[in-house]
C-alpha positions as a LaTeX table, in Angstrom:
\begin{tabular}{lrrr}
\hline
Residue & $x$ (\AA) & $y$ (\AA) & $z$ (\AA) \\
\hline
Met1 & $-18.17$ & $-7.38$ & $-21.54$ \\
Glu2 & $-14.79$ & $-8.37$ & $-21.58$ \\
Lys3 & $-13.33$ & $-10.40$ & $-19.11$ \\
Thr4 & $-10.02$ & $-8.73$ & $-17.14$ \\
Ala5 & $-6.99$ & $-10.99$ & $-18.03$ \\
Arg6 & $-4.87$ & $-11.86$ & $-14.95$ \\
Lys7 & $-1.56$ & $-12.13$ & $-15.02$ \\
Lys8 & $-0.34$ & $-15.63$ & $-13.77$ \\
Ile9 & 2.45 & $-15.37$ & $-11.32$ \\
Ser10 & 5.12 & $-17.63$ & $-11.85$ \\
Ala11 & 6.56 & $-19.91$ & $-8.85$ \\
Ala12 & 10.07 & $-17.95$ & $-9.36$ \\
Asp13 & 8.44 & $-14.83$ & $-8.54$ \\
Arg14 & 6.44 & $-15.85$ & $-5.76$ \\
Ile15 & 9.74 & $-17.28$ & $-4.12$ \\
Phe16 & 11.33 & $-14.13$ & $-5.11$ \\
Gly17 & 9.07 & $-12.17$ & $-3.32$ \\
Val18 & 9.16 & $-14.55$ & $-0.52$ \\
Val19 & 12.71 & $-13.82$ & $-0.16$ \\
Val20 & 12.49 & $-10.17$ & $-0.59$ \\
Leu21 & 10.15 & $-9.85$ & 1.99 \\
Leu22 & 12.17 & $-11.97$ & 4.32 \\
Leu23 & 15.46 & $-10.40$ & 3.95 \\
Ser24 & 13.39 & $-6.99$ & 4.38 \\
Ile25 & 12.14 & $-8.14$ & 7.64 \\
Val26 & 15.45 & $-8.85$ & 8.87 \\
Ile27 & 17.32 & $-5.86$ & 7.66 \\
Phe28 & 14.12 & $-3.88$ & 9.54 \\
Leu29 & 15.11 & $-6.36$ & 12.54 \\
Ile30 & 19.01 & $-5.01$ & 12.40 \\
Ile31 & 17.69 & $-1.46$ & 12.28 \\
Leu32 & 15.09 & $-1.64$ & 14.85 \\
Tyr33 & 16.99 & $-3.31$ & 17.93 \\
Pro34 & 19.55 & $-0.53$ & 18.49 \\
Leu35 & 17.15 & 2.02 & 18.37 \\
Trp36 & 15.45 & 0.05 & 20.95 \\
Phe37 & 18.21 & $-0.67$ & 22.76 \\
Val38 & 19.05 & 3.12 & 23.10 \\
Val39 & 15.56 & 3.80 & 24.46 \\
Ile40 & 15.63 & 0.85 & 27.59 \\
Ala41 & 19.19 & 1.86 & 27.98 \\
Ser42 & 18.01 & 5.59 & 28.61 \\
Ile43 & 15.33 & 4.50 & 31.12 \\
Ser44 & 16.93 & 1.21 & 32.82 \\
Asn45 & 19.46 & 1.47 & 35.92 \\
Ser46 & 23.31 & 2.54 & 34.26 \\
Asn47 & 24.65 & $-0.20$ & 36.37 \\
Leu48 & 22.25 & $-3.28$ & 35.20 \\
Val49 & 23.21 & $-1.47$ & 31.82 \\
Asn50 & 26.87 & $-1.28$ & 32.08 \\
Leu51 & 26.87 & $-5.04$ & 33.25 \\
Gly52 & 25.22 & $-5.99$ & 29.92 \\
Lys53 & 21.89 & $-6.95$ & 31.84 \\
Val54 & 19.81 & $-5.14$ & 29.84 \\
Thr55 & 19.24 & $-6.79$ & 26.27 \\
Phe56 & 15.62 & $-6.73$ & 25.38 \\
Leu57 & 13.76 & $-5.09$ & 28.17 \\
Pro58 & 14.16 & $-2.70$ & 30.51 \\
Lys59 & 15.12 & $-3.45$ & 34.23 \\
Asp60 & 15.25 & $-1.12$ & 37.56 \\
Ile61 & 13.73 & 1.68 & 35.47 \\
Arg62 & 14.81 & 5.22 & 36.67 \\
Phe63 & 14.41 & 8.26 & 34.42 \\
Tyr64 & 17.73 & 9.84 & 36.47 \\
Gly65 & 19.25 & 10.49 & 32.97 \\
Phe66 & 16.21 & 12.63 & 32.01 \\
Gln67 & 16.16 & 13.99 & 34.87 \\
Gln68 & 19.59 & 15.87 & 34.77 \\
Ile69 & 18.66 & 16.77 & 31.73 \\
Met70 & 15.71 & 18.45 & 32.25 \\
Glu71 & 17.47 & 20.46 & 35.44 \\
Asp72 & 20.37 & 21.27 & 32.86 \\
Ala73 & 19.46 & 25.12 & 31.78 \\
Arg74 & 21.19 & 24.67 & 28.42 \\
Ile75 & 18.82 & 22.23 & 26.94 \\
Trp76 & 16.21 & 24.70 & 27.11 \\
Lys77 & 18.39 & 27.22 & 25.81 \\
Gly78 & 19.06 & 24.81 & 22.87 \\
Tyr79 & 15.28 & 24.41 & 22.70 \\
Leu80 & 14.95 & 28.21 & 22.52 \\
Asn81 & 17.23 & 28.28 & 19.41 \\
Thr82 & 15.75 & 26.10 & 17.76 \\
Leu83 & 12.18 & 27.59 & 17.96 \\
Ile84 & 13.61 & 30.86 & 17.06 \\
Tyr85 & 15.12 & 29.33 & 13.89 \\
Val86 & 12.07 & 27.57 & 12.69 \\
Val87 & 9.99 & 30.69 & 13.26 \\
Ala88 & 12.46 & 33.04 & 11.71 \\
Gly89 & 13.17 & 30.39 & 8.76 \\
Thr90 & 9.50 & 30.10 & 8.34 \\
Thr91 & 8.92 & 33.80 & 8.06 \\
Leu92 & 12.09 & 34.68 & 6.20 \\
Asn93 & 10.90 & 31.84 & 3.60 \\
Met94 & 7.21 & 32.99 & 3.27 \\
Val95 & 8.57 & 36.11 & 2.81 \\
Val96 & 10.95 & 35.50 & 0.09 \\
Thr97 & 8.57 & 32.97 & $-1.79$ \\
Met98 & 5.31 & 34.32 & $-1.65$ \\
Pro99 & 5.86 & 37.37 & $-3.89$ \\
Ala100 & 7.53 & 34.95 & $-6.22$ \\
Ala101 & 4.58 & 32.94 & $-6.33$ \\
Ser102 & 2.62 & 35.89 & $-6.99$ \\
Cys103 & 4.30 & 37.56 & $-10.16$ \\
Pro104 & 2.75 & 36.50 & $-13.21$ \\
Pro105 & 5.11 & 34.99 & $-15.84$ \\
Ile106 & 7.12 & 36.34 & $-18.08$ \\
\hline
\end{tabular}
């Protein structure tokens, strides 16, 4: 039986791998924090957010903004339109592509 040759990884390749990993983690955190802040700001007291007291964890959790959004009829109209577009678009796509898929090649 032959032994499989293992490729040795040089020190420079290991250092490069570590640098790429660390850089990727930093970029991930830079992208993640604004997304996290939007979430915690949306459930925190708006006065505390405006004063800059909400930084990493939500404070004085309130769902007033979500309550206002859900009471607005326009959001439900938007959801209905989205469902109509998805169903109509998918149906149209299937009606057009399925016959083309079943045609024999020329």
